[in-house]
N, C-alpha and C positions, 0 to 999 in steps of 0.2 A: 607249481610249475614243473613240468617234466623236462629232465635233462638227460641226454644220451651220454653214457659213460662206459668205458671198458672196465669191467669189474672182475675179470679173471681170464684164464686161458680159454680162447675162443668164446668169450662171453661178453656181450654188449647188452646193457640193461637201460631202461628208462627209469630214472631215479627221481623221486619227488624232492624238490628243493624250494626254498622260499623265493618268492618273486623279488627281483632286484630292486634296491632302493637307491635313490640319488643322494648319497652321503656327500659330505664336504670333499671337494676335489675330484669327485667321480661323475661320470655320465652314464645314464642308462641308454643302451643301444638295442633297438629292435632288430634282430638279425634276419637278413634276407637269405644268405647262403653261407655255409661253412664247408670248406673242403676237408676231405679225409687225407691226412698226411701219412707218409711211410712210417713215421714214428708211432702214430696211432695203431697202424697195422702190426708193427713189431710188438707193441704191448699186448695186442689181441692174441698174437700167436704165442708169445712167450709166457703170458700169465704173470709176468713180473709186476710188482706194485707200480701203478701209473698215477702220477700226480693229476688229480681232476682239473687243476687249473690249466693244463696244457692239452687236455683231451678235447681237441677241436680248437686249433689256434690259427686257422686260416679263414677269416670271415669278413663280411661286409654287412652293413646295415644302416639304419637311420637313427639319429639321436632323438629320444623321446622325452628325456628329463635330464635336468642338470642339478648338481649339488652346488653348495655355496663355494664361491671362489673359482669356478670354472669360467674361463674367458677365451679359450682357444677354439671352442666349438659352440654352436647354437642349436636349439631344438629344430629338428627338420633336416639338419645337415646329413649328407651321406658320408659315412666314414668307414675306414678299414682299420684293422688291428695292426699296430706296429710295436715299436719299442721306444721308450722314453729317451730324451736327450741325456747326455752325460750329466751326472749330478754335480760334479765339480768339487765334491767334499769328501768322497771316499778316499782311502789311501792310494788307490791306483790313479784316480784323477789328480790327486795332489802331487803324485810323482810326475805328472805331465803326460800321462797315457790315457786320455779321455776315451780313446777308441776301445779300451777294455774296462770301462766303468763297471764297478762291481754292482752298483744298484740297478743300472739298466739291464745288465746281463741276468741278474737274479730275477727281475720281472719277466724277462724273455723265457726263462725256464720254469716259471711258475712258482717262484719263491719270494717271500718278503712283501712289503707293503704295496708294490706295484702289481702283484698277482691278483687275479680274480678268484672267487671260490669255485668256479667251474669254467669249462670252456664254452665254445660257441655252438655246440650241438644243443641248442636251447632257443626258445622263442625270443629271449632277451638276456642281456648281461649287464652288470654294473662293473665298470672298470675305471681305473685311474685315467682321467682325461688326457694326461700327458702322453699316453700311448696311442692316441687316436690321430689320424691324419685325414685330411679332406680328399674325397674322390669326386672329381668333376663329372660332367655329363658326357664326356667323350667315351667312357667305358660303360659296358653293360654291367649289371650286378654280377652276372656269371664271370665276366672277365675280372672284375674287381676282387672277387673271392679268391682269385689265383694270384693276386699281387704278392702275398706273403711268400710263397715259394719262389716267385720271380726274384724277390729281394735276397733270398738265400743264394741264388745263383749269381746275382749281381755282386754280393759281398765276396763270394768265392773268387770270381774273376778279378775283382778289384784288388784282392790280396795276392794275386798271381802275377808274376813278372812276364806278361805276354806282350809281344811286340808286333807291329804292323807286318803282316805277311807270314807270321809264324805258322809252322805245321803243327796242328793240335790233334790230340786223340782224346775222346771221351769214352771211358769205360762205364757202361751201364746206361740203358735208355729208359729209365723210369722218369717220372716228372722232373726231378732235379737234373738228371742228365740231359734231358731234352731242352731244359731251360739254360743250362750251362753251355750247351752246344750253341744256342742262339746268342747268349751273352758273349761268348768267346768270339763269335763272328762279328758282333757289334764292336768288340774291342780291337778288331783288326786282324784276327786269324785269317791266313790266306787259304788254307786247306784244312778241313775238319773231318776226321774219320770217327765213326761211331762203332763201338763193339757191343753187340747186344744179341742174345740168343732168340728173343721173341720176334717173329717175322713182322707182325703188325706194328710193333714199335720201331723196327728198322724202316718200314715204309713211312711211318709218321716222321721219322728223322729226316728222310729224304725230302719230304714235303716242307720241312722246316729249315732246310739248307745244308744238310750233311753232304759232303762230296764223296765219301767212301763209306760203304756199309759192310760190316763183317759179322758173320755168324760164327761165334767161337765154338759152336758144337760141331760144325762141319768144315771149318776152315782153320788153317794155321795162322793165327793173328799176326805173329811176328813176320812170317813170310809175306803175307799180303801187304803189311805196312812197309816192309823193306822194298817191295816192288813199287810202292807209291812214293815213299819219302827217301829211298836210298838206304844203304846199310847202316848209316850212322844213327838213325832213329828220329823220332819226332822232337820238336823243340819243347813242347809242353804236353804233359799227360794229365788229364783230370780224372781222378778216381772217384766215380759217382756210384759205383755198385754197392759199396759198403759191405763187402765180404772179404774175409781174411786173405784169400789167395790173390786177389787183385792188387793188394798193397805192393807185394814184390813185383808183380807183373808190370805195374806202372813204371818201376825203375828199369826193368828189362827192356821196355819199349822206348824209353826216352834216350836222347843222344847224350854223349858225354858233355857235362856242363849245362844240361837242360833242366827243366823245371817239372817237378811232380807236385800236383795240387791235390791234397786230400780233402774231399768234399763229403763222400759217403761216410756213414758212422758204423763201423764194424761192431758187432755185438759179441764177438769172440776174439781171443788173442790171435795175432797174425805173426807168422814166422817170416823173417826177412834174412836176406844174405847181406849182412852189413858191409862186407868187403866190396860188394858190387856198388853199393851206395857211395862208399869212400872212393873207389877207383874212378867212378864216373863223375865225381865231384858234383853230385846231384844237388840242386837247390830245392829245398822243400818248403812248400806253403801249406797251411792248413786253415780251415775256416769252419765256423759254426755260427749260426744265427746271422746277425746283421747290425748295422748302425742306423741311428735315427735318420740321418740325411740320405741314406740309400733308398728309403722308401720313395722319395721324390724322384730319384734317378730311375728306379724300377718303373714307376708309374709313367714317366716320360717315354721310356723305351717301349712300353706296351701301347701307349697312346699314339706314337708315331709309326708303329708297325714293325719296328726292328726286332721286337720279341713278340711272337704270336702265342696266345694262350688258348684261344677258342678251340683249336684242334685237340688240346689235351683233355678237354672236358668230354668224357665218354658217357656219363649218365647222371641222373639226379634222382634222389630218393627223399622221402619224408622221414621224420624221426622213427616212425614205425618200421621203416625199411632198412634201418641202419645195420642190424645184425646180418641181413642178407648181403648188404653192400660190403661189409668187412670181409665176409666169406668170399665174395667174388674177387675182391682185390687180392686176397691171400692166395687164391687158387687159380685165377684166370688172368694172366699177365696182359691179355688184350685190353683189359680195363686199365685206364691210365689215371684219370682224376675223376672221382665221384664227388659230387657236391650234395650236401644235405640241405634241404629246404625245410626249416622247422615250422613253416606255416602250413605245409602240406600234410597229407595223411601218411 
C-alpha cells in the first residue's frame, strides 16, 4: 500500500507500507479524504524529522474491519480521527487533571500505543478504535475531513476567557485563524477583527463573519484597531500566525487586564517585552491539540452552521498530486485547505 509522507526538505514521497490489519483494539478505516495541515507544510519546508504517525492527521473514512474487543464502532460506520478519552491511570490523570492526560496527548502527537504507524495520506489506516468518533449524515465527507482543525479552534477558544460582547482580534488568517474567528464569534465575541496580509484570505474572513479586516503590509494595525475599539485595546487577542513577531504584538494590541491566547506554533524563539506583559497584567492562555469531548462540540458547531468549513476547502488532489499540493500551500497563500483523496489518481 502506498502512503504519502514528508521525507525531507521540500520532499513528499509515496512510500510502500504494509496493508493495515485489524489487531485487537483497533479498527481499519478506509480513508475518504485527509486534509493537509500547517504542521505538515512546516515539516515539508524545514526538512526536520517528521513523525510518520502525524503526517496526515485530519481525515474521515469508513470502518472496513474490526479487531477483537472493539465495541464503539461497527463495520460501515463513517468515522473521523480524534483523540482518546483520558486514561484515568497516568500520573496527570491521578492528580485530577484529566484534561492533560499523558496517554491521550501522546496519541495525538503520534507517540505510544495509541499512535498509528503512518498518517491518513493512505487508502486505509489501522488505528486504536478509542480515537474514532462517529460522523453522521448531516456533513459531507469534505466537511468531515476538516473537523479535526475545527476542534483545534474549539479547544483554543474554550481555554480562553472570552465573554459575551468582547472585542476580539485574530492574528493570522490561515485555516486555524479562520476557524478561531468563527469559534470566537460562536462563543459570544461582539466584534472580531482579522489581521492577515493575503487579500483572498481577508475576503474569506469577511464571508465568515469578520467585522474588521486589516492588511498589516499596508496599514498600521494598532492605529486601525484603536479607531475600532478605542485606545485601550481589544479584550482578547488570538495569536494564530505562529510567527515570533506576533507574540509580542498580541500583548501590544490587548487592553490592560485583557487576554492573549496563543494558538499558532512558532518554530523559532520569540523576543518579548516582559515589562509590558507585567504592566498590562495580561492573562495568558495557550492551547495545543484538543480533548475527546470537544470533537462532539466541534461537530455540532459545523452541523448547525455556526462554523462553516466548506469555504476553506480550495482544492482536492490524489496521492500522486501531493508534492504539487504541498508546494502550492507553501508558496501560494490563496490556497487555504487542500484535501487529499487517496482513492483518486
